[in-house]
VEXLOSE-334820 format. One record per residue (C-alpha): residue in three letters; z, y, x. Coordinates in steps of 0.05 Angstrom, whole numbers, plus 32768, in hexadecimal, padded with zeros to 4 digits. Layout:
// residues N
ALAZYX...
// end
This chain:
// residues 91
MET8AC188668933THR8AB288468977GLU8AC78803895BLEU8A96880B8920LYS8A5C881D894FALA8A6A87E1897CASN8A7087AF8942LEU8A4587CE890CSER8A21878D88F9LYS8A64876A88F0TYR8A7E87A088C2LEU8A3D87A3889AARG8A4187588890MET8A89875F8878ALA8A7487978848SER8A3B876D882CARG8A6E8737881CGLY8A9A876687F4THR8ACA87848827ARG8AD587CF8822ILE8ADB87F08867VAL8AF688368872VAL8AD8885988AELYS8B08888888D2ASP8AFE88BC8908ARG8B4088CB892CASP8B6788AB88F2GLU8B4288D788BFPRO8B1A88B0888BILE8AD288C8888CALA8AA98891886AGLN8AAD88508846LEU8A828811884CGLY8A8087DE8815PRO8A5687B687E6LEU8A2887DA87B6PRO8A3D87DE876DGLU8A2287A58743ASP8A0B87D28709ARG89DE87FC8735GLU89A5881D870ESER895F881F8728TRP8947885C874EARG891A886E8713VAL8954887086E2ARG898088998711LEU894988CC871FSER893688D086D5GLU897E88DD86C1ALA8984891286F7GLY8946893586DCARG89208929871DLEU88ED88F88701ARG88C588FA86C1PRO88B288B486ADGLY886B88A78697THR885888918651GLN881C88648661ALA8822881E8646TRP880587FC8685SER880587B88664LYS87D287D18632LEU87A487F28666ARG875F87D2866ALEU873187DE86A5SER86E687DD869EARG86B287D286D3LEU8687880C86EBGLU863D880886DDGLN862C881A8725ARG864C88138768VAL8672884F8783ASP8679886087CDILE86C2887287CFGLN86BF888F8816ALA868688BE8803SER86AB88D387C3LEU86EA88E387EAGLN86C3890A881EALA86A1893287E6VAL86E5894487CAARG86FE8958880FASP86C08983881BASP86C489A687D7PRO86E089ED87E1ASN86FC89ED879AGLU872B89B387AAVAL877389C187BCPRO877A89BF8808ARG87A589888827ARG87E4899B884C
// end
């Protein structure tokens, strides 16, 4: 473990090049360093499959934005929302 701490950058470089490194504490394997799997899925796919993310259905490529007829003071609008007692309070 001391060797790993002292030469961490060297071992991470080796792992990024494909070497698998077993980390031991008093001759007991406790961790493994190595390259990431090539077929890694995106975080969105992993969370969706785990039921922790519900993907949206909006077709963003078809979304069209239109100009407002008048200018809006964003800061004043945000302040009005913050001052409104019917709004959900911030944490």
